[in-house]
C-alpha positions in Angstrom: 28.5 23.0 11.2 30.6 24.9 9.0 29.1 26.6 6.0 31.0 24.6 3.7 30.4 21.2 5.6 28.9 18.5 3.5 25.3 17.8 4.8 23.2 15.0 3.6 19.5 15.6 3.7 17.7 12.2 3.3 14.3 12.9 2.1 15.2 16.2 0.7 12.3 16.3 -1.8 9.8 15.6 0.9 7.7 18.0 3.1 10.3 18.5 5.7 13.4 17.7 3.7 12.8 20.3 1.3 12.2 22.8 3.9 15.5 21.9 5.7 17.3 22.5 2.4 15.6 25.8 1.9 16.5 26.8 5.5 20.3 25.6 5.2 20.4 27.6 1.8 19.2 30.6 3.3 21.7 30.6 6.0 24.6 30.2 3.6 25.5 26.5 3.6 26.8 25.6 0.2 27.6 21.8 0.3 24.2 20.2 0.6 23.6 16.8 -0.9 20.5 14.6 -1.5 19.4 11.6 -3.5 15.9 10.9 -4.9 14.5 7.4 -4.4 15.1 6.3 -8.1 18.8 7.5 -7.3 19.3 5.8 -4.0 16.9 3.4 -2.2 17.4 4.0 1.5 15.8 0.3 2.2 18.9 -1.1 0.5 21.7 -1.1 3.1 24.4 -1.9 0.9 23.5 1.0 -1.6 23.3 3.2 1.4 26.7 2.2 2.7 28.2 2.6 -0.9 26.6 6.1 -0.9 28.1 7.0 2.5 31.4 5.7 1.5 31.7 7.7 -1.7 30.1 11.1 -0.3 31.4 11.0 3.3 28.9 13.3 4.6 29.6 15.3 8.0 26.3 15.8 8.9 23.0 14.1 8.3 19.5 14.8 8.5 17.2 11.8 8.3 14.0 13.1 7.1 13.2 10.2 4.8 10.3 7.9 5.9 7.1 6.2 4.4 4.3 8.3 6.1 0.5 8.8 5.7 -2.5 9.5 7.4 -5.4 7.2 9.2 -6.4 5.5 5.8 -2.9 4.9 4.8 -1.8 3.5 8.1 -4.7 1.2 8.4 -4.3 -0.1 4.9 -0.5 -0.7 4.6 0.4 -1.7 8.3 3.2 -4.0 7.4 4.8 -1.3 4.9 4.9 1.3 7.7 6.8 -0.7 10.1 9.2 -2.6 7.8 10.0 0.1 5.3 10.8 2.7 8.0 12.9 0.2 10.1 14.9 -0.6 6.9 15.6 3.0 6.1 16.4 3.6 9.8 18.9 0.6 10.3 20.7 1.4 6.8 21.2 5.1 7.4 22.2 5.0 11.1 24.4 2.3 10.6 26.3 3.8 7.9 26.4 7.0 9.9 28.3 5.0 12.5 30.5 3.2 10.2 31.6 6.2 8.0 32.2 8.6 11.1 29.2 11.1 10.6 29.8 14.0 13.0 26.2 14.5 13.7 22.9 12.9 12.8 19.4 14.2 13.4 16.7 11.6 13.2 13.2 12.8 12.6 10.2 11.0 14.1 6.6 11.7 14.8 4.3 12.6 17.9 2.3 9.4 17.3 5.1 7.6 19.3 3.1 8.7 22.5 0.6 6.5 24.0 -3.1 7.0 23.0 -4.1 8.2 26.4 -0.9 10.0 27.4 -1.5 13.1 29.8 -1.7 16.1 27.8 0.5 17.9 26.8 2.7 15.1 26.2 6.2 15.3 27.6 9.2 13.4 26.4 9.2 11.3 29.5 5.7 10.0 28.2 7.1 7.5 26.0 6.4 3.8 26.5 4.4 4.4 29.4 1.1 2.9 28.1 -0.5 1.5 24.9 -0.2 3.2 21.4 -3.0 4.3 19.1 -3.9 1.2 17.3 -4.3 2.9 13.9 -0.8 4.0 13.5 1.0 1.6 16.0 3.3 -0.1 13.4 4.6 3.4 12.4 4.9 4.5 15.7 7.0 1.5 17.0 9.3 2.0 13.9 9.9 5.7 15.1 10.4 4.4 18.7 13.0 2.1 17.4 14.8 4.8 15.7 15.0 7.0 18.9 16.3 4.1 20.8 18.8 3.4 18.1 20.2 7.0 18.4 20.2 6.9 22.0 21.8 3.5 22.2 24.6 4.4 19.7 25.3 7.6 21.8 25.6 5.6 24.8 27.7 2.6 23.4 29.7 4.4 20.7 29.9 8.0 22.0 28.2 9.5 19.0 26.2 12.6 18.7 22.8 11.7 17.3 19.8 13.9 18.1 16.2 12.5 17.7 13.4 15.1 17.3 9.7 14.5 17.1 7.6 17.0 15.3 3.8 17.4 15.8 1.5 17.3 12.7 3.2 19.2 9.9 2.0 20.8 6.7 3.7 23.2 4.3 5.1 23.5 0.9 5.7 20.1 -1.0 3.0 18.3 0.9 1.5 15.0 -0.1 -2.0 15.7 -1.4 -2.9 12.1 -2.3 -6.3 11.6 -1.1 -5.7 7.9 -0.2 -2.4 8.7 1.8 -2.2 12.3 2.8 -2.4 13.5 6.3 -5.5 15.4 7.7 -4.8 19.0 6.8 -3.5 18.5 3.3 -6.4 16.2 2.6 -8.9 18.8 3.9 -7.4 21.5 1.7 -7.6 19.3 -1.6 -11.1 18.0 -0.6 -12.3 21.5 0.0 -10.7 22.8 -3.1 -12.5 20.0 -5.2 -15.7 20.4 -3.3 -16.0 24.2 -4.2 -15.3 23.5 -7.6 -18.0 20.8 -7.9 -20.6 22.9 -6.2 -19.9 25.6 -8.5 -20.1 23.2 -11.5 -16.6 24.0 -12.7 -15.7 20.7 -14.0 -12.8 22.2 -15.7 -11.1 23.1 -12.6 -11.7 19.4 -11.3 -10.1 18.0 -14.2 -7.1 20.2 -14.1 -6.8 19.1 -10.4 -7.1 15.4 -11.4 -4.5 16.1 -14.4 -1.9 17.4 -11.8 -2.6 14.7 -9.2 -4.7 11.6 -10.3 -6.7 9.9 -7.8 -6.7 6.1 -7.9 -5.6 6.2 -11.6 -8.4 8.3 -12.5 -6.8 11.5 -14.2 -8.2 14.6 -15.9 -9.1 13.0 -19.1 -11.2 10.3 -17.5 -15.0 10.2 -18.1 -16.9 12.7 -15.9 -18.8 9.7 -14.4 -15.4 8.4 -13.1 -14.3 11.5 -11.8 -17.7 11.9 -10.1 -17.4 8.4 -8.7 -14.0 9.4 -7.2 -15.4 12.5 -5.8 -18.4 10.9 -3.9 -16.1 8.2 -2.6 -14.0 10.6 -0.7 -17.2 12.7 0.6 -17.8 15.4 -2.0 -21.2 15.6 -3.0 -23.4 18.5 -4.5 -23.7 21.0 -1.7 -21.6 19.3 0.9 -18.3 17.6 2.0 -18.3 14.7 4.4 -15.1 14.3 6.6 -13.9 11.2 8.4 -14.6 11.1 12.2 -16.5 13.2 14.7 -14.4 16.5 14.3 -14.1 16.5 18.2 -10.3 15.4 18.4 -7.8 18.1 19.1 -4.6 18.7 16.9 -1.6 20.7 16.9 0.0 21.8 13.7 3.3 23.3 12.7 4.4 24.6 9.4 7.3 22.9 7.8 9.4 25.8 7.6 9.2 26.3 11.4 10.1 22.6 11.7 13.1 23.1 9.4 14.2 26.2 11.4 14.1 24.3 14.6 16.0 21.2 13.0 18.7 23.5 11.8 18.9 25.4 15.1 19.3 22.4 17.2 21.9 20.8 14.6 23.8 24.2 15.1 23.6 24.7 18.7 22.6 21.6 20.6 24.6 18.5 21.0 23.7 15.1 22.8 25.7 16.2 25.8 23.8 19.3 26.1 20.4 17.3 26.3 22.0 15.1 28.9 23.2 18.3 30.9 19.5 19.8 30.5 17.8 16.8 31.7 20.4 15.8 34.6 19.1 12.1 34.2 20.2 9.1 36.3 19.4 6.8 33.4 19.7 7.7 29.9 16.4 7.4 28.2 13.8 9.8 26.5 16.5 12.0 25.3 14.5 13.1 22.2 13.0 16.7 21.7 9.4 17.5 21.1 9.0 20.1 18.2 5.6 21.9 17.9 3.6 25.0 18.4 2.1 24.0 21.8 -1.2 25.2 20.6 -4.2 23.0 19.5 -7.7 23.3 17.8 -10.6 20.8 17.4 -10.5 19.2 13.9 -13.7 20.8 13.2 -12.5 24.3 13.8 -9.5 23.5 11.6 -11.9 22.3 8.9 -13.9 25.6 9.1 -10.5 27.4 8.8 -9.8 25.8 5.7 -13.3 26.1 4.4 -12.9 29.7 4.8 -9.6 29.9 3.3 -10.7 27.9 0.1 -14.1 29.6 -0.2 -16.1 26.7 0.0 -19.7 27.6 0.8 -21.4 24.1 1.2 -22.1 22.1 4.2 -19.6 20.3 6.1 -20.6 16.8 7.6 -18.8 14.2 9.7 -18.9 10.5 9.3 -18.8 9.1 12.8 -18.4 5.6 11.5 -15.1 6.4 10.4 -11.8 6.6 12.9 -11.0 9.8 14.8 -7.5 8.6 15.7 -6.0 9.6 18.9 -8.4 11.9 20.8 -5.8 14.7 21.7 -2.0 15.0 20.8 -0.6 18.2 22.1 3.1 18.4 22.4 5.0 19.6 25.5 7.6 22.1 24.0 9.1 23.4 27.2 12.2 21.5 26.7 12.6 23.1 23.1 11.7 26.4 24.7 14.5 26.2 27.3 16.8 25.3 24.6 16.1 28.6 22.9 13.6 28.0 20.1 9.9 29.1 19.4 7.7 28.7 16.4 6.7 31.7 14.2 4.1 30.9 11.6 0.5 30.9 12.9 -2.0 28.2 11.5 -4.2 30.5 9.7 -1.5 32.4 8.1 0.3 29.0 7.1 -3.1 27.6 5.7 -3.4 30.5 3.4 0.1 30.3 2.1 -0.1 26.4 1.4 -3.5 26.9 -0.3 -2.0 29.6 -2.4 0.8 27.4 -3.3 -1.6 24.5 -4.1 -3.4 26.5 -6.5 -0.4 27.8 -8.3 0.8 24.6 -9.3 
């Protein structure tokens, strides 16, 4: 990419998209474009086509997606497969039609089978059954990988698919119904501390910034307490979903963005084929992660220490744990020349500081 190349970041306001924009700007790229959902509905293929015909981006990062944690994936299964498929079909088709030089498609580690051998290599894709709770989302993301792969085979395009591990960072989603595990923990721990310390003013300020199920900071105290209790927050304790035993790997969104920009600048599809030396072209996506993991309970303890919550942590084993373990094998990424920099404790401290500053 040239510093003046026109680069479209789809999802530029989201966790990863905003980090990609920051990374590109820090490296001197000057022609970055993005559109909010209100400006461009990526599920509308005609609108996407018109956008590409007018703007003619040369490089595209497809970081836009409908995402969420276990609760959201369980409640909105149809939305997760339909909306993500619509976005992917619209954007990837437009990239082909309007001659985009290079596309990067961002997926998720949930594409791998529930019981995949650990750490999960790219070759584990489609070898056995997916985790039920996020199966629709995973199928959509697998389709995106295969769209890119198939376009490259049939049309000679230069589309790369990358699969991040669990991500966190600035501009994360802290919606208690829809957020992923780490931002949900951070917010619940923050609210639990305030509730334990009797600081209803702090809880009201939090609900004013981020209402929960329509309950904002001006609601009756009884309604606020009802919501707190629903999400496991009681006087002196916080109850989290599951058993705390699953292992999870996390990567800061700024590291994810750095890996994406590095690959966009330095690695083409032909380089992946050369590195793999494949007889059949399949599983050409690249895992992006830290290669390290911790039990959910240990991560919760780390968040608890960072936030300063003094109450008891409890676990509700009637709620799902999700996949027992999801460690990414990042050896391919290492061979291509990239390694993460931000360690989890440092990252959690940074995002909590950002959370409390807004």
